[in-house]
N, C-alpha and C positions, 0 to 999 in steps of 0.2 A: 820662880822669882818674885818673890814681894816686892813695896810697894816704895820700899828703904833697900834693896838693894839693883835695882830698878836709879834708883835718884843714885844714889850712889858713882852706879855707873853709867851713870850720863851726861856728871859732873868731871869723872876720871875722863876719857871718854872725847870728851865737851864735843860731839855731830854736829858740820858747816852745815847751810844748805849749797846746791850749785850753782855761779856765781850766777849761771843765763836766769837772767828776767821772766822766764815766764815759768819755771819752778815757784816763784813766791808767784805773780798773776794764777797761781794754775790754783794754786794752795787757797789763797781765798777765791774762790768762787766755790771751791766745793766744800768750803768751812760757808762759806756763804746757801748752797744745794743742803748742808747737817745742817745751817740752822730753820732752814724754812720747815723740813719738813719735823724738825722739833717741835714747832709753835700751829706744825696741824695735829703732832698729834694728841697736842699739851692741847687742844682747840672740840680737837673728837673727845676729847673725851670729859672734861667741862661739859660740852651735849651731852653728853650721855647723863654726864652726875643729874645737871642739872631735871635730863626725860626723865632720869629715876625720884627724885624728887618730890615736884609736878604731882608723875604719875599718884605717887607715895602719901600725899598733898590728899590733891582730888578720892583717891580708895578708903581714905581717913575722914575726909567731908561725908563724903556719901552715908556711912556707914556710921553717922554718928545724928543723917539724919532720920535713917533710919529708922535708929532708936528712940526716938526721938520722935519722930510721929505712929513709934509702933506704945508707946507712956503718955502722947496728949490726946489718941486718938482711939482709943480700946476699942472690939468690936464684940459691939451687942449683939447678946441672939437674935434680940426681932429685929435688925440691919442688916441682918447677913444676904447678900444680895448672890446675885451667879456673874460666874468665871475664876477666872484669874485673877484681879482686881483681891477680891471676895477671897477668897485662896487668900492669895498673898497676907491681907488683914487680920488673917484665922491666925498664920503659921507664926508672922512675928507677934501675933498678942500671951503666946503661946509660947514658946521659945524670947520671948525678949531678955530674960536677964539674960539669956547666954551671952547677946549681943551683946557684953558690956568685954566678951572674949579677946573675942577677934578685932575689937578695935586698941586694945590693950596691947595687942600684937604688932596691929599697924605704928600703934603710936612709941611700941618700942624699935619695931622695925628700920621706923626716923631720925635716932632717937642715936641710934649703929651707926649709920648713915649718914648720918652729921656731927658726927665725931670723930669718924673711923681722920684715920692719918695723910695726908694728897699722898709722901712717902712711901705709905707697905703696899700700894700701884704696883713702885717699878722698880721694888723691891728682887 
């Protein structure tokens, strides 16, 4: 039964609620409960979306910072230190041209999240 058939059925039969006043009070109470649940679901979706956007922005900022550090402070062979910091700096220096690809992917993901319609998650 589609919406038009349902609407025509309701117009023809004109259902009437019981004359009992508790019916209307009970219906209002249930509608208030439904609105409460709906507002909680909307709040949860908004919080999750905000957390996703914040994590994406922080990830992009860290990636851009790492790429900037690799370009600003190139590793020179005479300053080759000992430990994981030196290895990280050497890796960043050697692979700095590839750091732009993940940064671009994160920016694209952020753009997709921000431009996605809100109603798409409800469908």
